[in-house]
C-alpha positions as CSV (number, residue, x, y, z in Angstrom):
1,M,0.0,0.0,0.0
2,F,2.8,2.4,0.9
3,T,4.5,1.8,-2.5
4,I,1.4,2.7,-4.4
5,V,0.9,6.0,-2.5
6,V,4.5,7.0,-3.0
7,L,4.3,6.2,-6.7
8,A,1.1,8.1,-7.1
9,A,2.5,11.1,-5.3
10,T,5.6,11.0,-7.5
11,A,3.6,10.7,-10.7
12,S,1.3,13.6,-9.6
13,A,4.3,15.8,-8.8
14,A,5.9,15.1,-12.2
15,F,2.7,15.8,-14.1
16,A,2.2,19.0,-12.2
17,G,5.6,20.3,-13.2
18,G,7.8,19.3,-10.4
19,E,11.3,18.2,-11.5
20,G,10.6,19.0,-15.2
21,G,7.2,17.4,-15.4
22,V,4.8,17.6,-18.2
23,L,3.1,20.9,-17.1
24,G,6.5,22.4,-16.3
25,E,7.8,21.8,-19.8
26,R,4.6,23.1,-21.3
27,Q,4.8,26.2,-19.1
28,A,8.4,26.8,-20.4
29,R,7.2,26.6,-24.0
30,V,4.4,29.0,-23.3
31,N,6.7,31.4,-21.6
32,A,9.2,31.2,-24.5
33,A,6.5,32.0,-26.9
34,K,5.4,35.0,-24.9
35,A,9.0,36.1,-24.5
36,C,9.4,36.2,-28.2
37,K,6.3,38.3,-28.9
38,A,7.6,41.4,-27.3
39,P,10.9,41.8,-29.1
40,A,9.2,40.8,-32.4
41,A,6.7,43.6,-31.9
42,L,9.4,46.2,-31.2
43,P,10.1,48.8,-33.9
44,E,13.1,47.6,-35.8
45,A,15.3,50.6,-34.7
46,D,14.6,49.8,-31.0
47,F,15.4,46.1,-31.5
48,R,18.6,46.9,-33.4
49,A,19.7,49.3,-30.6
50,T,19.6,46.4,-28.1
51,H,20.8,43.5,-30.3
52,K,24.2,44.7,-31.7
53,G,22.6,46.4,-34.7
54,Q,20.8,43.3,-36.0
55,S,17.1,43.1,-36.9
56,F,14.9,40.4,-35.3
57,R,15.2,38.3,-38.5
58,E,19.0,38.7,-38.6
59,F,19.4,38.0,-34.9
60,Y,17.3,34.8,-34.8
61,G,17.9,33.6,-38.3
62,R,15.5,32.0,-40.8
63,N,14.8,28.7,-42.4
64,R,15.5,27.8,-46.1
65,N,12.6,29.8,-47.5
66,G,13.3,32.9,-45.5
67,W,10.5,32.5,-42.9
68,N,10.0,31.2,-39.4
69,T,12.1,33.7,-37.5
70,Y,9.5,33.7,-34.7
71,G,9.7,29.9,-34.4
72,K,13.5,30.0,-34.3
73,C,13.2,32.6,-31.4
74,V,10.9,30.3,-29.5
75,S,13.1,27.2,-30.2
76,S,16.3,29.0,-29.1
77,R,14.6,30.1,-25.8
78,N,13.3,26.6,-25.2
79,K,16.9,25.3,-25.6
80,G,18.1,27.9,-23.2
81,T,20.4,29.6,-25.6
C-alpha cells in the first residue's frame, strides 16, 4: 500500500511540473512564446539598438525559405540559448 501511495504522489508531482514534469515543460514553452512576442513587436530601430545592430530576423535567423524567425526565437529560448 505504501509503495502505491509514493508512486502516485511522485507521478502527480511530475505531471504538475515538479522536477521538469509535463506541465513544467509546457509552461516553459508558453513562456518562451510570450517572451518572443515582445521583441518581435518592437520597432526595428529599437530592436537593433539592443541587439548589436541586428534586426529580429537577422538575430534569430531564418529557415531555407526565409521565414519562421519567430519559431526560431521560441526554439532558441526553449533550448536555453
